[in-house]
C-alpha positions, 0 to 999 in steps of 0.5 A, spaced: 355 318 241 355 318 249 351 311 249 357 308 244 362 310 249 358 307 255 357 301 251 364 300 250 366 301 257 361 297 260 363 291 255 370 291 254 371 284 251 365 285 246 368 292 244 375 289 243 373 283 239 369 288 235 375 292 233 379 286 232 374 284 227 374 291 223 382 291 223 382 284 220 377 286 215 381 292 213 388 288 213 385 283 208 382 288 204 389 291 203 392 285 202 388 283 197 389 289 193 396 289 194 397 282 192 400 280 185 394 275 184 388 278 182 381 275 183 377 275 176 370 274 174 367 269 169 367 274 164 374 276 165 376 269 165 373 268 158 376 274 156 383 272 157 382 265 154 379 268 148 383 274 147 390 272 150 390 265 150 389 264 157 389 257 161 384 255 166 388 251 171 383 246 174 386 244 181 380 240 183 380 232 184 380 228 177 373 225 179 370 232 179 374 235 173 371 229 169 364 230 172 365 237 169 370 243 167 371 249 163 372 248 156 380 247 154 382 247 162 388 243 164 387 239 171 393 239 175 393 233 181 393 235 188 400 230 188 403 235 183 401 241 187 403 238 194 410 237 191 410 244 187 411 240 181 409 245 175 414 242 170 408 240 165 406 248 165 412 251 163 410 252 156 404 257 159 409 261 163 408 267 159 401 266 158 395 268 163 393 262 168 387 262 171 387 257 177 380 254 178 378 250 184 371 248 187 369 255 191 375 259 190 378 258 196 383 253 195 386 256 189 389 262 192 395 258 195 396 254 188 396 261 185 401 264 190 406 258 189 405 259 181 407 266 182 413 264 187 416 259 181 416 265 176 409 264 173 408 272 172 400 272 170 397 268 175 390 269 177 384 266 181 377 265 178 372 268 184 367 263 186 371 257 183 367 252 179 361 254 182 360 261 180 362 258 173 356 253 173 351 258 176 353 263 171 350 258 166 357 258 162 359 251 158 362 245 161 366 240 158 365 233 160 
């Protein structure tokens, strides 16, 4: 324990960066747990689509969507997302909507935007289309 304190006092900047990283990781974890937007596994997405008539909302570019997408998925163009034009989704307002992107990173912002305009059951596919494909699940073209 003495060595840890000696190291921290001799390497103040390095120790400060380490503490900042730990605090940020804890903060992000708490934020994710408290968020109304949940990250779902491929199995949970399949369950929502089959049992609760959930909708997979694919936000990738049209070319990527046509190359392969989740069965019955709806493609929402980047232009509509930028303008926050979700009128084409109004009939699905009370159904589970799972936002899917390429890797699971950009879907969160779209999911938050949907939640802000009144879509109550919005989630994100963890790992995006990459996790769906790597799980060997069916893809429509």
